[in-house]
N, C-alpha and C positions, 0 to 999 in steps of 0.2 A: 125280696126279703132275705133270700139265701146269701146274696152278695153283701148285704148290710151286716148280717151275722158273721160272715167270714171276715169282713173288715174289722169287726169288733174283736174277734179271736186273734187277729193278726196285729192289733194295736198293742204292742208290747208294753208301752208306758202305762196306759190305762189299766191293762190286765194286771200288771205288776202291782199297782196301787190297790186294786180290788183284792187280789190274792193276799197281799200283806195285811190289809185291814181285817180280812177274815181270820188270818193267823193271830193277829193282835186281839181281836174280840174273843176268840176261843179261850185264850190264856188269861186275858184280863178279867173276864167274868169268873174264872176259877179263883183268881186272886181275891176278888171282891167278896165272893161267897164264902170261901174257906179261910181267907185271911182274917175275916171279921170274927172268926170263932176263937182266935187267940188274943191275948191281952197284953203281950209283951211289947209289941210295936203297933202304933196306931195305924189303922187301915188306910187313912188318907196319906200318910207318909209313904207307905208301901206302894200305893197307887201312883204317887208322883215319881218315885224311883223307877217303877216299872215302865211308865210312859217315857221317862228320860232315857232309859237304857235302850228301849226299842226305837226311839227316834234316832239315837246315835247309830244304832245297828243299821237301820234302813239307809241312812245317808252316807255311811262310811264303810260298810262291810266290804264293798267292792274293792276299794283301795287297800284295805287291810289284808284281805286274803290273797290279793293279787301280788303282794310283796313277799308272801311266804314261799319258801322253796320246799315243795312237797314232792314226795315220790310214793309209789304204791306201798312200800313197806311201812311208811308212816301212817297211811290210811288204814291198812289192815291192823296195825298196832292200835290205832284209835278205836277200831271196832272191838278189839279185845278189851281194852281199858273201859270203854263205855259199858260193855256187857258185864264186866266185873262190878262196876259201880251199881248197875241196876240189880245185880244179884244181891248186893248188900242191901239195897232199898227194899227188896222183896222180903227181907228178914227184919226190917226196921220196926214194923208195927207189932207190939207185943200183946196189946189188949184191944182188939177191934170193937169189942162190946162197949168199952168205955168211950170210945170215939164215935159210937153210933154208926159204924160202917157195916152194912149188911151184905155187901156183894160177895165177899169171900165165903160167908156162911151159906148163902143161897146157892152158890155154885157147888159147894161141897155136898150139901144134902141132896141137891138135884142129881148129882153124879151118883151118890150112894143109892138113891131111890131107883135111878135108871139101871144101874148094875144089878139091883136085886129085884127088878121087875115090879116096882111099885109106881103108882101114878104120881107124877111130880106136881101138877098144877093146882092142887087143892090144899096144899100145905103152906101155911104162912111162916115167914122167918121171924126172928126175935123182935123185929121192928114192925111186924104186922103186914109185911108186903108178900105178895104171891110171886113166885118165879115166872119168868117168861123165856127161859132158855129153850132154844130150838136144838134138835139133835146134832146138827152140824157143829155147833159151838161146843156141845158136850163132848163130841168126838175129839176136837182139838184140845180140850182140857183134860181128857182122860189120862194121858201119859203123865202129866204133871201131878194130877191127883194121886196116882198110884205111887209116885216117888215122894209124896208128902208135902208138896207146896205148889198150889196152883198159881202162885205169883211168878213162878219161873216162866210162865207163858209170855209175860211182858219182856223178860230178858231175851227169850228166843225171838219175840216179835221185833225188838230193837235190832238184833243182829240180822234178821231177815230183811228188815227195812234198809239197813246199811248195805247189804249185798244187792238189793234192788237198785239203790242209788249207784253203787259201784258198777253194776252191769249196764245201766242205761247211760251213764255219763263218763266220758273218758278223761276229762280235765280233773285233776286231783283237787283243785281249789273248789270246784263245784261239788265234788264228792264230800269234801270237808264241810261245806256249807249245809248240805242236806242232812248229814249225820248229826251235826251240832244243833241244827234247828229242831230236830226231833228230840235229841238228848236233853236240851234245856227247856223243852215245852213243859209248862206247869201242869197242863192237863195230863200229859203222859207220865210225868213224875208222880202225880196223884194216883194214876192207875197202878204204877209199880208198888207204891207204898201201901195202898189199900187192897192189893192183890185182886184188882179188878181185871176184867178181860174185854171190856167194851171195844177199845180201839184196835185190839188185835185182829178182829174180823176184817177190818178195813185195810189194815196193813197187809194181811194175807192176800186180799183181793188186789191191792196195788202191786204186790210182788207177782201175782199171777198174770196180770195184764202186761207188765213189763217182760216177764220171762216168756210168755206165750207169743207175744208180738215179735220178739226177737227170734225165737226158736222156729216158729212157723209163719214167717212174715209173708210168704207167697200164698198161703191158704190156711187160715186159722182152723179149718175143719179137716185137716189132713188126718188127725187122729180122733175121729168122732166118738168112739166108744170111751176112750180115756177122757175126752173133754166132757162127755155126758156125766161121768162119775164125778169129776172135779166140780162142775157147776152144780150138780145135785147136792153135793156137800156144802159148797159155798153159799148157795141160796138158802140153806137151812142153818145159817149162823145168825145173821141179823137181817130182817126184812129189807132194810134200806140198801143192802149191798146189790140189789137188783138194778139200781140206777146206773152205777159205773159198768156193770156187766152188760146191760142193754146198750149203752153207748158204745161199748167195745165190740159186741158180737151180733147185734141185731141185723145190721146191713150185711155183714159177711154170711150170716145164716141164710138169708134170701139168695145170696150169690152162690151158695154151695150146691153141689149136685144133689139129686133126689136120694141117691144111695147114702150120701153123707148125712143128709137131713134125717132120714129114717133111722139110721144107726144111732145118731146122736140123740134124737128124741126118745127112742126106746130106752136107751141106757139112762138118760136123764130121768125119765118117769120112773123106771125101776128103782133107781137110787133114792129118789124122793119118797116113793111109796114105802120102801124098806125102812128108811130112817123114821118116817112118821109112824109106821106101825110099831116101831120099837118103843115109842113113848105113849102111844094112844091105846094100845091093846090092854094095858093094865086097868083102864078105866072101867067103872061099874057098868055103864051103858052109854048109848049115844047121847042121851040128854045130858049126862054128866060131862061129856066132852064139850057139848055146846055151852055149858055153864062155865067150865074151867078148861081153857085151851090156850096154847102159847100164841097163836096167831092174833087173837083178840088183844092179848096183853102186849104184843110186840108193836101194835099200831101206834105210830108217833103222831098221827093226825087223823081226822075223820076220812072216810072213804072217798068223798068227793075231792078233797085236797090231794090225797095220794094218787087218784086217777089222773088228775091234772098233771102232776109231776111225772108220772109214768108215761103218759101220752107225749109230754114234751120231750122226754128222754128218747122215745122211739122216733119222733120226728127229727130230733137233732142227730141221731145216729146215722142218718142218711146224708148229713151235711159235713160232719167232721171228716177231715182228710188225713190227720196225723195223730199219733199217740198223745202228743202234748195237748191237742185240742180236747181229747177225752179226759185228761186230767184237769184241764181248766174247767170244763163243764161239770165234771163230777164234783169238784170243789164247790162251785156256785150252787148247783142243784141240791146236793146233799145238805149243804149249809142252809139253804133257803127252806128246804123241807123241814129241817129241825127247828128253824126259827118259827115256822108256821105252827108247829106243835107248842112252842113256848108262848106264842101269842094266844093260842087257844087256852093255855093254862092261865094267862093273865086275864083273859076275858071271864074265866071262872073265878077270878079274884084269888088266885093262888099267891101266897106271899113269896117274896124273893128267895127266902131260905129254903123253900120247898120246890122251887122251879127246877126242872130237869135240864140244867145247863150242860150236864155231862153229854147229852145227845149231840151238842154242837161239835164235840170232838170227833164225831164220825167223819167230818171233812178234813181232819188234820193230816193224814198221810197224803191225800191227794193235793192238799194245799202246799205242803212242803215240797213235794216233787214238782208241782206246777211252778213254784218259785225258783226251783233249780233250773227248769226249762227256760224260764224267762231270763234268769241270770246268765245262762249259757249263751243265749242269743246276744246278750250285751258283749260277751267276750268275742264272739265270732264276727 
């Protein structure tokens, strides 16, 4: 079984098709759902154009970017330009209430409540939804909230993603590919315009995996206390981030020394407890926490489905041999987990307009980096 799985991961042609299909689906569903809300251009026409452009891209991008003469200055210039454009996008929406966008408002009053010692999870936003923010994500949003625009998180996320691509890939054409695939992603553009923060958690995890694997490639647990703090915060951003983290660090954890395990575990638990106390202490009592808590609202599928995917992640962590394998599997598992949630919504007869297709974008950063790995293998 292990050999068959390894062959599957090493089958670049098949893997490339799978990864690109996931990238296509994530963005296509955004187009269908939100493109249908405007009346200037028929959604069918938009869909045909979208499919046509992506077909051309898939079959010709290699020959196009291979002809470009690129250097590091051009790539860094591109990072600056794309960052400025996303900075503009973060100011584009003037009236989110009219557009029925509740994410920015939910984030802002969650942060306000958190800073003033109020309980977050029992207050509904203007659309009647209850927040599900975990304290790790609130921590990432805090600085941008204080300067007046939480949408800046997506600007920083794009720059952070660009530097992750630059750090991992030496070929400038691959760097260009990764940056532009994220830049032109409809789901990520939506995040910037709506001042959302969903994808940012997964971009930060992607950056962490690349940076940590490069910095401490001989032993990921060389800095157990620092690693414990980082993972404590990351695991309290979005519940699904545990999948790539398990794939990345589960096996190395068992290979670490007992001293490293103890130091890491203690600091990880301390970080988790302190962050959770910061949001749970304002609650009236324990029954109130059981009725209104972020963990229940963060669940994208039922417990049985989640346990299956977590168990699969643990098993696969002992098979993966390279960082690219971690990104391949993270893309597939995270996307599959979110698809399972959407299937559950369909079984409950949820209409398409209310499906949480945003959750599919959790796989986007891993998907783009995976495509870069696969494209790099074609060059080599």
